[in-house]
N, C-alpha and C positions, 0 to 999 in steps of 0.2 A: 504494500500499499504506499502510495506517495502522498505527501502533504504538499499542496501547491498554494503559493501566494499570488493573489491577483494585484498586489501592490508592490511597493519598493522593498519590503522587508524579506529577509531570507528565511526559508523554512526547511525543515527536514524532519525525520522521524526515526525511531528505533523500536523494533519489535523485540520484546524480551519475555522471559518466562519466570514469573515470580514464584511459582511452585509447580509441581508436576500436574499436568492436566489443565493449567491455566495460562493464558497469554495476556500481555498488556502492550499497548502501543503508547509510547511517549512522543508527543508532538513538540517540536521546538520552533519558536519564532524569535529571531534575533534581530535586535536593532542597535546600531551604533550611533551615539549622539555626539554632537559637538558641544562640549561643556562650556557654558557661558553664564554670567550672572542673569538672574531673573528667568530666562527661557533657554532651553537647550534643544535646538532643532536637530533633526536627523543629519548625520554627517554626509557629505557628498560621496565619500567612499565608505561603504559598509564593510565591516570586518567579516570575513567568511565564517561559516559554521565549521568548527573543527571536529571532524569525525573521530579522530584519535588524539591522544596526548602527543604534543610536539615538544621534543627536548632540544636544547641548544646543540647545534652541530650534529643533529640526528644521533646523539649519543645518549642512550637510556640511563647511563650513569650520571649524567648531568642534570641540572634543574630543568623544570618545565619552562618553556617559552610560551606555550598556550595549552590549557587543559581542554580535554574533549568536552564538547557541548552536548554530546549524545549519551552520556553515562546514565545507566538506569540507577534507581535509588540504591543506597548501600544495602547489603544483605540483611542487616538488622531491621531495616525499615520494611523489608519484603516479607518477613515472617509473620504468621498470624498472631494477633494479640492474645495473651493468655486469658483463659476463661476465669471469671471470678467465681468464688465459692460463696454460696448463700447459707 
């Protein structure tokens, strides 16, 4: 499934499995603003959606230059909530 934007904003999506037998689709819409006092309009050049983590000099041992925008929630957030006892 593709997420399509009819405007200037960039879009993408990631299909992931929170648990066996269940699927989730996370949609991403990314906007880059030109920071200014009072009002911050959209920047003329929009930062791309990063599908993967990008490290400096393409070296995974180095720090991130840009983090993935398509990461699903952390594993702890995907597990079912504990049932309360009454």
